[in-house]
PANU-19381 format. One record per residue (C-alpha): residue number from 1; x, y, z. Coordinates in Angstrom, 2 decimals, always signed. Last residue first. Layout:
N
<site seq="NUM" px="X" py="Y" pz="Z"/>
...
***
This chain:
416
<site seq="416" px="-69.87" py="-3.33" pz="-26.98"/>
<site seq="415" px="-67.15" py="-5.95" pz="-27.35"/>
<site seq="414" px="-65.05" py="-4.54" pz="-24.51"/>
<site seq="413" px="-68.03" py="-4.52" pz="-22.16"/>
<site seq="412" px="-66.64" py="-7.01" pz="-19.63"/>
<site seq="411" px="-63.30" py="-5.18" pz="-19.37"/>
<site seq="410" px="-60.45" py="-7.72" pz="-19.56"/>
<site seq="409" px="-57.91" py="-5.33" pz="-21.11"/>
<site seq="408" px="-58.41" py="-2.97" pz="-18.16"/>
<site seq="407" px="-57.20" py="-5.72" pz="-15.82"/>
<site seq="406" px="-54.23" py="-4.15" pz="-14.01"/>
<site seq="405" px="-52.94" py="-6.67" pz="-11.43"/>
<site seq="404" px="-53.38" py="-5.75" pz="-7.74"/>
<site seq="403" px="-56.85" py="-4.46" pz="-8.65"/>
<site seq="402" px="-57.47" py="-0.95" pz="-7.31"/>
<site seq="401" px="-59.24" py="-1.17" pz="-3.95"/>
<site seq="400" px="-62.93" py="-0.43" pz="-3.50"/>
<site seq="399" px="-63.90" py="-3.39" pz="-1.31"/>
<site seq="398" px="-65.67" py="-5.13" pz="-4.20"/>
<site seq="397" px="-62.82" py="-4.50" pz="-6.65"/>
<site seq="396" px="-60.31" py="-6.11" pz="-4.30"/>
<site seq="395" px="-62.60" py="-9.10" pz="-3.83"/>
<site seq="394" px="-62.88" py="-9.40" pz="-7.61"/>
<site seq="393" px="-59.08" py="-9.47" pz="-7.93"/>
<site seq="392" px="-58.75" py="-12.16" pz="-5.24"/>
<site seq="391" px="-61.40" py="-14.37" pz="-6.77"/>
<site seq="390" px="-59.87" py="-14.07" pz="-10.23"/>
<site seq="389" px="-56.44" py="-14.81" pz="-8.78"/>
<site seq="388" px="-57.81" py="-17.98" pz="-7.17"/>
<site seq="387" px="-59.72" py="-19.18" pz="-10.25"/>
<site seq="386" px="-57.08" py="-18.65" pz="-12.94"/>
<site seq="385" px="-55.90" py="-22.26" pz="-13.34"/>
<site seq="384" px="-59.36" py="-23.69" pz="-12.72"/>
<site seq="383" px="-60.96" py="-21.49" pz="-15.35"/>
<site seq="382" px="-58.12" py="-21.61" pz="-17.88"/>
<site seq="381" px="-59.81" py="-23.81" pz="-20.50"/>
<site seq="380" px="-62.30" py="-21.02" pz="-21.31"/>
<site seq="379" px="-62.03" py="-18.17" pz="-18.75"/>
<site seq="378" px="-65.18" py="-16.41" pz="-20.00"/>
<site seq="377" px="-66.51" py="-15.36" pz="-16.58"/>
<site seq="376" px="-66.09" py="-12.79" pz="-13.81"/>
<site seq="375" px="-68.53" py="-9.88" pz="-14.22"/>
<site seq="374" px="-69.04" py="-7.25" pz="-11.52"/>
<site seq="373" px="-72.37" py="-5.44" pz="-11.11"/>
<site seq="372" px="-72.65" py="-2.41" pz="-8.82"/>
<site seq="371" px="-71.86" py="+0.05" pz="-11.61"/>
<site seq="370" px="-74.60" py="-1.26" pz="-13.93"/>
<site seq="369" px="-74.02" py="-0.06" pz="-17.51"/>
<site seq="368" px="-70.39" py="+0.66" pz="-16.84"/>
<site seq="367" px="-69.71" py="-2.95" pz="-15.83"/>
<site seq="366" px="-67.25" py="-3.83" pz="-13.09"/>
<site seq="365" px="-64.37" py="-6.17" pz="-13.86"/>
<site seq="364" px="-63.37" py="-9.45" pz="-15.48"/>
<site seq="363" px="-64.37" py="-11.02" pz="-18.79"/>
<site seq="362" px="-61.73" py="-13.64" pz="-19.45"/>
<site seq="361" px="-59.44" py="-13.73" pz="-22.50"/>
<site seq="360" px="-59.66" py="-16.05" pz="-25.51"/>
<site seq="359" px="-60.51" py="-13.18" pz="-27.87"/>
<site seq="358" px="-63.99" py="-14.48" pz="-28.77"/>
<site seq="357" px="-64.83" py="-15.50" pz="-25.17"/>
<site seq="356" px="-65.07" py="-19.19" pz="-24.32"/>
<site seq="355" px="-67.10" py="-20.44" pz="-21.34"/>
<site seq="354" px="-66.14" py="-24.10" pz="-20.76"/>
<site seq="353" px="-68.95" py="-26.64" pz="-20.84"/>
<site seq="352" px="-68.27" py="-30.00" pz="-19.17"/>
<site seq="351" px="-68.13" py="-33.63" pz="-20.26"/>
<site seq="350" px="-67.58" py="-36.93" pz="-18.51"/>
<site seq="349" px="-67.03" py="-40.36" pz="-20.08"/>
<site seq="348" px="-68.09" py="-43.51" pz="-18.23"/>
<site seq="347" px="-65.29" py="-46.06" pz="-18.25"/>
<site seq="346" px="-66.48" py="-49.54" pz="-19.30"/>
<site seq="345" px="-63.77" py="-49.93" pz="-21.92"/>
<site seq="344" px="-60.97" py="-47.39" pz="-21.57"/>
<site seq="343" px="-58.07" py="-49.83" pz="-21.24"/>
<site seq="342" px="-59.53" py="-51.54" pz="-24.34"/>
<site seq="341" px="-58.02" py="-48.74" pz="-26.45"/>
<site seq="340" px="-54.55" py="-49.96" pz="-25.41"/>
<site seq="339" px="-51.74" py="-48.31" pz="-23.45"/>
<site seq="338" px="-48.10" py="-49.44" pz="-23.64"/>
<site seq="337" px="-47.56" py="-47.12" pz="-26.64"/>
<site seq="336" px="-48.05" py="-43.88" pz="-24.63"/>
<site seq="335" px="-47.87" py="-41.25" pz="-27.40"/>
<site seq="334" px="-49.67" py="-43.02" pz="-30.25"/>
<site seq="333" px="-51.36" py="-45.32" pz="-27.74"/>
<site seq="332" px="-53.32" py="-42.33" pz="-26.31"/>
<site seq="331" px="-54.62" py="-40.72" pz="-29.50"/>
<site seq="330" px="-57.23" py="-43.40" pz="-30.22"/>
<site seq="329" px="-58.87" py="-42.86" pz="-26.82"/>
<site seq="328" px="-59.15" py="-39.08" pz="-27.24"/>
<site seq="327" px="-60.62" py="-39.25" pz="-30.76"/>
<site seq="326" px="-62.86" py="-42.12" pz="-29.70"/>
<site seq="325" px="-64.42" py="-39.85" pz="-27.06"/>
<site seq="324" px="-65.26" py="-37.26" pz="-29.71"/>
<site seq="323" px="-66.81" py="-39.94" pz="-31.95"/>
<site seq="322" px="-68.89" py="-41.14" pz="-28.98"/>
<site seq="321" px="-70.74" py="-37.81" pz="-28.73"/>
<site seq="320" px="-71.80" py="-36.89" pz="-25.20"/>
<site seq="319" px="-74.71" py="-34.47" pz="-25.00"/>
<site seq="318" px="-74.18" py="-31.84" pz="-22.33"/>
<site seq="317" px="-75.93" py="-29.01" pz="-24.14"/>
<site seq="316" px="-75.58" py="-25.26" pz="-24.31"/>
<site seq="315" px="-74.41" py="-24.80" pz="-27.90"/>
<site seq="314" px="-72.24" py="-26.84" pz="-30.26"/>
<site seq="313" px="-68.68" py="-25.62" pz="-29.84"/>
<site seq="312" px="-66.68" py="-28.78" pz="-29.22"/>
<site seq="311" px="-63.17" py="-28.32" pz="-27.86"/>
<site seq="310" px="-61.42" py="-31.64" pz="-27.36"/>
<site seq="309" px="-59.49" py="-32.97" pz="-24.39"/>
<site seq="308" px="-59.11" py="-34.97" pz="-21.25"/>
<site seq="307" px="-57.27" py="-38.08" pz="-20.09"/>
<site seq="306" px="-57.17" py="-38.70" pz="-16.34"/>
<site seq="305" px="-54.89" py="-41.19" pz="-14.64"/>
<site seq="304" px="-55.63" py="-42.72" pz="-11.25"/>
<site seq="303" px="-53.26" py="-43.50" pz="-8.35"/>
<site seq="302" px="-53.52" py="-39.97" pz="-6.96"/>
<site seq="301" px="-54.63" py="-37.80" pz="-9.83"/>
<site seq="300" px="-52.12" py="-38.23" pz="-12.66"/>
<site seq="299" px="-53.07" py="-35.77" pz="-15.41"/>
<site seq="298" px="-53.07" py="-36.18" pz="-19.19"/>
<site seq="297" px="-54.27" py="-33.48" pz="-21.59"/>
<site seq="296" px="-55.16" py="-34.25" pz="-25.22"/>
<site seq="295" px="-54.62" py="-31.72" pz="-28.02"/>
<site seq="294" px="-53.77" py="-34.46" pz="-30.54"/>
<site seq="293" px="-50.71" py="-32.69" pz="-31.97"/>
<site seq="292" px="-49.37" py="-31.57" pz="-28.60"/>
<site seq="291" px="-50.21" py="-34.54" pz="-26.38"/>
<site seq="290" px="-50.30" py="-32.57" pz="-23.14"/>
<site seq="289" px="-48.65" py="-33.75" pz="-19.96"/>
<site seq="288" px="-48.95" py="-33.93" pz="-16.20"/>
<site seq="287" px="-45.86" py="-35.26" pz="-14.45"/>
<site seq="286" px="-45.73" py="-38.43" pz="-12.37"/>
<site seq="285" px="-46.68" py="-40.83" pz="-15.15"/>
<site seq="284" px="-48.65" py="-43.91" pz="-14.09"/>
<site seq="283" px="-48.44" py="-47.03" pz="-16.24"/>
<site seq="282" px="-51.03" py="-49.69" pz="-17.00"/>
<site seq="281" px="-53.67" py="-47.44" pz="-15.46"/>
<site seq="280" px="-55.83" py="-48.48" pz="-12.49"/>
<site seq="279" px="-58.60" py="-45.89" pz="-12.04"/>
<site seq="278" px="-58.60" py="-44.68" pz="-15.65"/>
<site seq="277" px="-60.38" py="-41.31" pz="-15.78"/>
<site seq="276" px="-62.00" py="-40.22" pz="-19.04"/>
<site seq="275" px="-62.50" py="-36.57" pz="-19.92"/>
<site seq="274" px="-64.49" py="-34.44" pz="-22.35"/>
<site seq="273" px="-64.57" py="-30.73" pz="-23.19"/>
<site seq="272" px="-67.46" py="-28.68" pz="-24.50"/>
<site seq="271" px="-66.73" py="-25.09" pz="-25.44"/>
<site seq="270" px="-69.81" py="-23.02" pz="-24.62"/>
<site seq="269" px="-69.70" py="-19.82" pz="-26.61"/>
<site seq="268" px="-69.54" py="-16.27" pz="-25.30"/>
<site seq="267" px="-70.13" py="-12.78" pz="-26.63"/>
<site seq="266" px="-71.07" py="-10.79" pz="-23.52"/>
<site seq="265" px="-73.08" py="-7.74" pz="-24.63"/>
<site seq="264" px="-74.93" py="-6.59" pz="-21.54"/>
<site seq="263" px="-78.51" py="-5.30" pz="-21.54"/>
<site seq="262" px="-79.30" py="-6.66" pz="-18.07"/>
<site seq="261" px="-82.22" py="-8.67" pz="-19.50"/>
<site seq="260" px="-79.84" py="-11.19" pz="-21.09"/>
<site seq="259" px="-77.64" py="-11.65" pz="-18.01"/>
<site seq="258" px="-78.50" py="-15.28" pz="-17.22"/>
<site seq="257" px="-78.42" py="-16.32" pz="-20.89"/>
<site seq="256" px="-75.12" py="-14.57" pz="-21.53"/>
<site seq="255" px="-73.64" py="-16.09" pz="-18.34"/>
<site seq="254" px="-74.70" py="-19.71" pz="-18.99"/>
<site seq="253" px="-71.24" py="-20.74" pz="-20.18"/>
<site seq="252" px="-69.78" py="-19.70" pz="-16.82"/>
<site seq="251" px="-72.32" py="-18.01" pz="-14.56"/>
<site seq="250" px="-69.89" py="-15.99" pz="-12.45"/>
<site seq="249" px="-71.89" py="-12.75" pz="-12.37"/>
<site seq="248" px="-71.05" py="-10.76" pz="-9.25"/>
<site seq="247" px="-73.58" py="-8.52" pz="-7.52"/>
<site seq="246" px="-72.98" py="-5.61" pz="-5.17"/>
<site seq="245" px="-75.10" py="-4.02" pz="-2.42"/>
<site seq="244" px="-77.40" py="-7.00" pz="-2.27"/>
<site seq="243" px="-80.96" py="-8.26" pz="-2.52"/>
<site seq="242" px="-81.91" py="-11.87" pz="-3.23"/>
<site seq="241" px="-85.40" py="-12.60" pz="-4.58"/>
<site seq="240" px="-87.27" py="-15.87" pz="-4.25"/>
<site seq="239" px="-86.51" py="-19.56" pz="-4.70"/>
<site seq="238" px="-87.07" py="-19.66" pz="-8.47"/>
<site seq="237" px="-84.70" py="-16.74" pz="-8.67"/>
<site seq="236" px="-84.80" py="-12.95" pz="-9.01"/>
<site seq="235" px="-81.62" py="-10.96" pz="-8.50"/>
<site seq="234" px="-82.30" py="-7.78" pz="-6.64"/>
<site seq="233" px="-81.31" py="-4.12" pz="-6.60"/>
<site seq="232" px="-79.04" py="-3.82" pz="-9.66"/>
<site seq="231" px="-78.18" py="-0.19" pz="-10.24"/>
<site seq="230" px="-78.63" py="+1.97" pz="-13.34"/>
<site seq="229" px="-82.02" py="+3.49" pz="-12.51"/>
<site seq="228" px="-83.50" py="+0.80" pz="-10.31"/>
<site seq="227" px="-82.93" py="-2.65" pz="-11.81"/>
<site seq="226" px="-84.56" py="-5.91" pz="-10.70"/>
<site seq="225" px="-82.97" py="-8.98" pz="-12.29"/>
<site seq="224" px="-84.24" py="-12.19" pz="-13.85"/>
<site seq="223" px="-84.88" py="-15.94" pz="-13.59"/>
<site seq="222" px="-81.77" py="-17.08" pz="-11.71"/>
<site seq="221" px="-81.79" py="-20.75" pz="-10.69"/>
<site seq="220" px="-81.45" py="-21.56" pz="-7.00"/>
<site seq="219" px="-81.08" py="-25.31" pz="-6.55"/>
<site seq="218" px="-78.38" py="-24.64" pz="-3.95"/>
<site seq="217" px="-78.04" py="-21.46" pz="-1.87"/>
<site seq="216" px="-74.52" py="-21.21" pz="-0.45"/>
<site seq="215" px="-73.78" py="-18.86" pz="+2.46"/>
<site seq="214" px="-70.45" py="-17.39" pz="+3.53"/>
<site seq="213" px="-69.32" py="-17.13" pz="+7.15"/>
<site seq="212" px="-65.58" py="-17.80" pz="+6.70"/>
<site seq="211" px="-66.08" py="-21.48" pz="+7.60"/>
<site seq="210" px="-68.71" py="-21.71" pz="+4.84"/>
<site seq="209" px="-66.23" py="-20.36" pz="+2.29"/>
<site seq="208" px="-63.38" py="-22.55" pz="+3.52"/>
<site seq="207" px="-65.48" py="-25.73" pz="+3.19"/>
<site seq="206" px="-66.79" py="-24.78" pz="-0.25"/>
<site seq="205" px="-63.27" py="-23.94" pz="-1.42"/>
<site seq="204" px="-61.91" py="-27.27" pz="-0.16"/>
<site seq="203" px="-64.67" py="-29.18" pz="-1.93"/>
<site seq="202" px="-63.79" py="-27.39" pz="-5.16"/>
<site seq="201" px="-60.16" py="-28.39" pz="-4.66"/>
<site seq="200" px="-61.07" py="-32.01" pz="-3.93"/>
<site seq="199" px="-63.08" py="-32.22" pz="-7.16"/>
<site seq="198" px="-60.22" py="-30.67" pz="-9.13"/>
<site seq="197" px="-57.42" py="-33.00" pz="-7.93"/>
<site seq="196" px="-54.24" py="-31.00" pz="-8.53"/>
<site seq="195" px="-51.67" py="-30.07" pz="-11.16"/>
<site seq="194" px="-48.69" py="-27.77" pz="-11.49"/>
<site seq="193" px="-46.83" py="-25.71" pz="-14.10"/>
<site seq="192" px="-43.63" py="-23.91" pz="-13.09"/>
<site seq="191" px="-41.31" py="-26.57" pz="-14.56"/>
<site seq="190" px="-42.51" py="-26.13" pz="-18.18"/>
<site seq="189" px="-40.91" py="-28.95" pz="-20.17"/>
<site seq="188" px="-41.02" py="-28.90" pz="-23.97"/>
<site seq="187" px="-40.99" py="-32.30" pz="-25.57"/>
<site seq="186" px="-39.19" py="-34.73" pz="-27.83"/>
<site seq="185" px="-39.65" py="-36.88" pz="-30.92"/>
<site seq="184" px="-42.18" py="-38.95" pz="-29.01"/>
<site seq="183" px="-43.20" py="-42.54" pz="-28.32"/>
<site seq="182" px="-43.39" py="-42.62" pz="-24.53"/>
<site seq="181" px="-43.15" py="-45.35" pz="-21.89"/>
<site seq="180" px="-44.37" py="-44.14" pz="-18.49"/>
<site seq="179" px="-42.79" py="-44.16" pz="-15.04"/>
<site seq="178" px="-39.49" py="-42.80" pz="-16.38"/>
<site seq="177" px="-40.73" py="-39.17" pz="-16.30"/>
<site seq="176" px="-37.81" py="-36.79" pz="-16.90"/>
<site seq="175" px="-35.57" py="-39.55" pz="-18.23"/>
<site seq="174" px="-38.02" py="-40.27" pz="-21.06"/>
<site seq="173" px="-38.07" py="-36.59" pz="-22.05"/>
<site seq="172" px="-34.28" py="-36.46" pz="-21.96"/>
<site seq="171" px="-34.12" py="-39.42" pz="-24.33"/>
<site seq="170" px="-36.74" py="-38.03" pz="-26.73"/>
<site seq="169" px="-35.12" py="-34.59" pz="-26.96"/>
<site seq="168" px="-35.92" py="-31.84" pz="-24.48"/>
<site seq="167" px="-36.69" py="-28.12" pz="-24.91"/>
<site seq="166" px="-36.74" py="-26.39" pz="-21.53"/>
<site seq="165" px="-39.09" py="-23.66" pz="-20.33"/>
<site seq="164" px="-38.98" py="-21.13" pz="-17.47"/>
<site seq="163" px="-41.55" py="-18.30" pz="-17.72"/>
<site seq="162" px="-39.77" py="-14.91" pz="-17.64"/>
<site seq="161" px="-41.51" py="-13.46" pz="-20.69"/>
<site seq="160" px="-38.46" py="-14.04" pz="-22.89"/>
<site seq="159" px="-38.36" py="-17.60" pz="-21.53"/>
<site seq="158" px="-41.94" py="-18.13" pz="-22.66"/>
<site seq="157" px="-41.23" py="-16.77" pz="-26.15"/>
<site seq="156" px="-38.34" py="-19.22" pz="-26.48"/>
<site seq="155" px="-40.62" py="-22.04" pz="-25.32"/>
<site seq="154" px="-43.25" py="-21.07" pz="-27.91"/>
<site seq="153" px="-40.59" py="-21.40" pz="-30.62"/>
<site seq="152" px="-39.59" py="-24.78" pz="-29.16"/>
<site seq="151" px="-43.25" py="-25.80" pz="-29.40"/>
<site seq="150" px="-43.18" py="-25.15" pz="-33.15"/>
<site seq="149" px="-39.93" py="-27.10" pz="-33.57"/>
<site seq="148" px="-41.35" py="-29.96" pz="-31.51"/>
<site seq="147" px="-44.46" py="-30.06" pz="-33.70"/>
<site seq="146" px="-42.32" py="-30.32" pz="-36.83"/>
<site seq="145" px="-40.08" py="-32.93" pz="-35.20"/>
<site seq="144" px="-43.10" py="-35.15" pz="-34.76"/>
<site seq="143" px="-44.63" py="-37.00" pz="-31.80"/>
<site seq="142" px="-44.49" py="-33.96" pz="-29.51"/>
<site seq="141" px="-45.17" py="-34.14" pz="-25.77"/>
<site seq="140" px="-45.74" py="-30.80" pz="-24.02"/>
<site seq="139" px="-44.49" py="-31.62" pz="-20.54"/>
<site seq="138" px="-45.86" py="-30.09" pz="-17.34"/>
<site seq="137" px="-44.26" py="-29.15" pz="-14.02"/>
<site seq="136" px="-43.61" py="-31.07" pz="-10.83"/>
<site seq="135" px="-45.57" py="-28.97" pz="-8.35"/>
<site seq="134" px="-48.30" py="-31.37" pz="-7.21"/>
<site seq="133" px="-51.30" py="-29.97" pz="-5.32"/>
<site seq="132" px="-53.41" py="-32.88" pz="-4.07"/>
<site seq="131" px="-56.41" py="-31.05" pz="-2.66"/>
<site seq="130" px="-55.57" py="-31.31" pz="+1.02"/>
<site seq="129" px="-55.98" py="-28.34" pz="+3.31"/>
<site seq="128" px="-56.01" py="-29.21" pz="+7.01"/>
<site seq="127" px="-54.14" py="-26.10" pz="+8.11"/>
<site seq="126" px="-53.65" py="-23.74" pz="+5.15"/>
<site seq="125" px="-50.48" py="-24.45" pz="+3.12"/>
<site seq="124" px="-52.42" py="-25.67" pz="+0.06"/>
<site seq="123" px="-54.28" py="-22.34" pz="-0.05"/>
<site seq="122" px="-51.03" py="-20.38" pz="-0.05"/>
<site seq="121" px="-49.60" py="-22.60" pz="-2.80"/>
<site seq="120" px="-52.74" py="-22.12" pz="-4.87"/>
<site seq="119" px="-52.35" py="-18.38" pz="-4.31"/>
<site seq="118" px="-48.82" py="-18.48" pz="-5.71"/>
<site seq="117" px="-50.05" py="-20.32" pz="-8.80"/>
<site seq="116" px="-52.73" py="-17.66" pz="-9.25"/>
<site seq="115" px="-50.08" py="-14.93" pz="-9.27"/>
<site seq="114" px="-48.12" py="-16.89" pz="-11.90"/>
<site seq="113" px="-51.26" py="-17.41" pz="-13.98"/>
<site seq="112" px="-52.39" py="-13.78" pz="-13.84"/>
<site seq="111" px="-48.98" py="-12.26" pz="-14.54"/>
<site seq="110" px="-48.31" py="-14.58" pz="-17.47"/>
<site seq="109" px="-51.81" py="-14.01" pz="-18.87"/>
<site seq="108" px="-51.16" py="-10.26" pz="-18.70"/>
<site seq="107" px="-47.74" py="-10.57" pz="-20.37"/>
<site seq="106" px="-49.27" py="-12.74" pz="-23.16"/>
<site seq="105" px="-52.28" py="-10.53" pz="-23.90"/>
<site seq="104" px="-50.73" py="-7.51" pz="-25.57"/>
<site seq="103" px="-48.33" py="-9.46" pz="-27.81"/>
<site seq="102" px="-51.06" py="-12.04" pz="-28.58"/>
<site seq="101" px="-53.51" py="-9.31" pz="-29.62"/>
<site seq="100" px="-50.90" py="-7.65" pz="-31.77"/>
<site seq="99" px="-50.06" py="-10.93" pz="-33.50"/>
<site seq="98" px="-53.65" py="-11.44" pz="-34.74"/>
<site seq="97" px="-56.64" py="-13.63" pz="-33.88"/>
<site seq="96" px="-58.84" py="-10.89" pz="-32.41"/>
<site seq="95" px="-60.75" py="-9.87" pz="-35.55"/>
<site seq="94" px="-61.40" py="-13.50" pz="-36.45"/>
<site seq="93" px="-62.70" py="-14.23" pz="-32.94"/>
<site seq="92" px="-64.95" py="-11.16" pz="-33.10"/>
<site seq="91" px="-66.53" py="-12.46" pz="-36.32"/>
<site seq="90" px="-66.88" py="-15.96" pz="-34.86"/>
<site seq="89" px="-68.66" py="-14.64" pz="-31.77"/>
<site seq="88" px="-71.04" py="-12.59" pz="-33.90"/>
<site seq="87" px="-71.78" py="-15.67" pz="-36.04"/>
<site seq="86" px="-72.25" py="-17.85" pz="-32.94"/>
<site seq="85" px="-74.67" py="-15.34" pz="-31.40"/>
<site seq="84" px="-76.65" py="-15.07" pz="-34.67"/>
<site seq="83" px="-77.04" py="-18.85" pz="-35.02"/>
<site seq="82" px="-77.32" py="-20.61" pz="-38.36"/>
<site seq="81" px="-75.54" py="-23.83" pz="-37.54"/>
<site seq="80" px="-72.30" py="-25.67" pz="-38.31"/>
<site seq="79" px="-71.12" py="-27.52" pz="-35.18"/>
<site seq="78" px="-67.67" py="-26.20" pz="-34.40"/>
<site seq="77" px="-65.25" py="-29.04" pz="-33.73"/>
<site seq="76" px="-61.74" py="-28.68" pz="-32.36"/>
<site seq="75" px="-59.63" py="-31.74" pz="-31.47"/>
<site seq="74" px="-60.98" py="-33.49" pz="-34.59"/>
<site seq="73" px="-63.49" py="-36.37" pz="-34.47"/>
<site seq="72" px="-66.46" py="-34.30" pz="-35.73"/>
<site seq="71" px="-64.45" py="-33.22" pz="-38.81"/>
<site seq="70" px="-65.94" py="-30.15" pz="-40.47"/>
<site seq="69" px="-64.41" py="-27.78" pz="-37.92"/>
<site seq="68" px="-60.88" py="-29.10" pz="-38.24"/>
<site seq="67" px="-59.50" py="-27.21" pz="-41.23"/>
<site seq="66" px="-61.50" py="-24.06" pz="-40.45"/>
<site seq="65" px="-60.35" py="-24.14" pz="-36.82"/>
<site seq="64" px="-56.72" py="-24.59" pz="-37.85"/>
<site seq="63" px="-57.00" py="-21.69" pz="-40.29"/>
<site seq="62" px="-58.51" py="-19.54" pz="-37.53"/>
<site seq="61" px="-56.00" py="-20.53" pz="-34.87"/>
<site seq="60" px="-53.05" py="-19.69" pz="-37.10"/>
<site seq="59" px="-52.52" py="-16.28" pz="-35.56"/>
<site seq="58" px="-53.96" py="-16.28" pz="-32.01"/>
<site seq="57" px="-57.42" py="-16.28" pz="-30.44"/>
<site seq="56" px="-56.96" py="-19.00" pz="-27.80"/>
<site seq="55" px="-54.64" py="-16.70" pz="-25.87"/>
<site seq="54" px="-50.90" py="-17.50" pz="-25.67"/>
<site seq="53" px="-49.71" py="-17.52" pz="-22.04"/>
<site seq="52" px="-50.53" py="-21.18" pz="-21.41"/>
<site seq="51" px="-47.20" py="-22.19" pz="-19.84"/>
<site seq="50" px="-48.30" py="-20.52" pz="-16.58"/>
<site seq="49" px="-50.57" py="-23.58" pz="-16.41"/>
<site seq="48" px="-52.31" py="-24.84" pz="-13.30"/>
<site seq="47" px="-53.81" py="-28.14" pz="-14.46"/>
<site seq="46" px="-56.78" py="-30.03" pz="-13.03"/>
<site seq="45" px="-57.49" py="-31.96" pz="-16.24"/>
<site seq="44" px="-61.25" py="-31.57" pz="-15.91"/>
<site seq="43" px="-63.53" py="-33.62" pz="-13.68"/>
<site seq="42" px="-65.15" py="-30.93" pz="-11.50"/>
<site seq="41" px="-64.09" py="-27.88" pz="-13.51"/>
<site seq="40" px="-67.01" py="-27.66" pz="-15.96"/>
<site seq="39" px="-69.60" py="-28.14" pz="-13.25"/>
<site seq="38" px="-71.52" py="-31.07" pz="-11.78"/>
<site seq="37" px="-74.01" py="-30.62" pz="-8.98"/>
<site seq="36" px="-73.70" py="-32.50" pz="-5.67"/>
<site seq="35" px="-75.21" py="-29.57" pz="-3.74"/>
<site seq="34" px="-77.99" py="-29.23" pz="-6.30"/>
<site seq="33" px="-77.77" py="-27.01" pz="-9.41"/>
<site seq="32" px="-78.63" py="-23.36" pz="-10.10"/>
<site seq="31" px="-76.05" py="-22.07" pz="-7.63"/>
<site seq="30" px="-76.44" py="-18.79" pz="-5.74"/>
<site seq="29" px="-73.59" py="-17.69" pz="-3.45"/>
<site seq="28" px="-74.42" py="-15.31" pz="-0.61"/>
<site seq="27" px="-71.52" py="-13.36" pz="+0.85"/>
<site seq="26" px="-71.33" py="-10.88" pz="+3.71"/>
<site seq="25" px="-68.02" py="-9.10" pz="+3.13"/>
<site seq="24" px="-65.20" py="-9.36" pz="+5.68"/>
<site seq="23" px="-62.33" py="-9.54" pz="+3.21"/>
<site seq="22" px="-62.14" py="-13.30" pz="+3.71"/>
<site seq="21" px="-65.76" py="-13.53" pz="+2.59"/>
<site seq="20" px="-64.82" py="-11.86" pz="-0.71"/>
<site seq="19" px="-61.91" py="-14.29" pz="-1.18"/>
<site seq="18" px="-64.15" py="-17.30" pz="-0.64"/>
<site seq="17" px="-67.03" py="-16.01" pz="-2.76"/>
<site seq="16" px="-64.75" py="-15.23" pz="-5.68"/>
<site seq="15" px="-63.12" py="-18.65" pz="-5.46"/>
<site seq="14" px="-66.52" py="-20.34" pz="-5.28"/>
<site seq="13" px="-67.87" py="-18.37" pz="-8.24"/>
<site seq="12" px="-64.78" py="-19.08" pz="-10.37"/>
<site seq="11" px="-64.71" py="-22.80" pz="-9.45"/>
<site seq="10" px="-68.39" py="-23.27" pz="-10.21"/>
<site seq="9" px="-71.17" py="-21.99" pz="-7.96"/>
<site seq="8" px="-72.69" py="-19.27" pz="-10.14"/>
<site seq="7" px="-74.33" py="-15.97" pz="-9.24"/>
<site seq="6" px="-72.61" py="-14.12" pz="-6.41"/>
<site seq="5" px="-74.62" py="-11.83" pz="-4.13"/>
<site seq="4" px="-72.54" py="-9.50" pz="-1.95"/>
<site seq="3" px="-73.96" py="-7.75" pz="+1.12"/>
<site seq="2" px="-71.77" py="-5.00" pz="+2.62"/>
<site seq="1" px="-71.15" py="-4.94" pz="+6.36"/>
***
């Protein structure tokens, strides 16, 4: 039996460990935090989004970023700083934000998200599984006709790719989800999208992994690697060394730091996102939504309602900036006019760091530099959505099978 050591206990690491253990591999998962540790998927929007087939690096993204980056309250904020890694990341982002990149990436993102959706359904059907999977779709809510026209263009592209999408006016939007009052010009409805309770899903993965014979080592921070010729022999941690036949790096935003002495070039920036969960909301929509202009995501989780958003690129820190929270809170009444800013008083905000690659696509596959090292990180806002298919693809790689979805475009060393 082959020994697999997986570094990182977030949703990507747990999914990878679960699918590897299901293939009969002996799995040890190393997590730097304690058993009740936080991670960037724990309190996020919990969305499964085939609708998100356009990568983050797309035409128009650069001008939008430049317009927003000097405003700390904007949906996207890049903290100005002299940092070589950030400059390299920005250069690669600029090179990637072009129509050709979108044309190449969209079919792959479609295939990955739809396959992942199917795996979520399989997991939800397992005996005793309960992580609140709701398959009612997602609405992109647009306050202005201009935004609706732009989203309608995306909807046409989606339909061309085989992803169902419907453009709705204000009345049809209201009829779709009558549980919440909306102030919108219209929306685009993506019926294949889903949502779930992220914390319950991570708990389900842990349970299934342990039941399949996997091991989780908490409070085990990686300090280095032992290399013999071109192969990884051990990963060094504060709790001792862990040997394996294959190693998988699922370190999220910490991946470049963890892998520094492996000689890999993994351009990555931590994209901080925030969320607030209202336990007893004034109104409870039944369909998850995104406020298009404000870039805020809304998810009903049981009887609670979660509001999440922003992308703050400011390094590896979990500092919470009130101005970012105000941006989310102030956006809500503009779309849901029954809500008030005081509805959020006393609610502790959460934040998490999403690993963002320069081209908006994950790093996934074996490395050439170290043939027994697999990288699975850089999923940005799509980490939860793509977790099951990532785990399945890595498990296929580990047992020597060709990936069921071609992933050459996701090669970990594509930036050098």
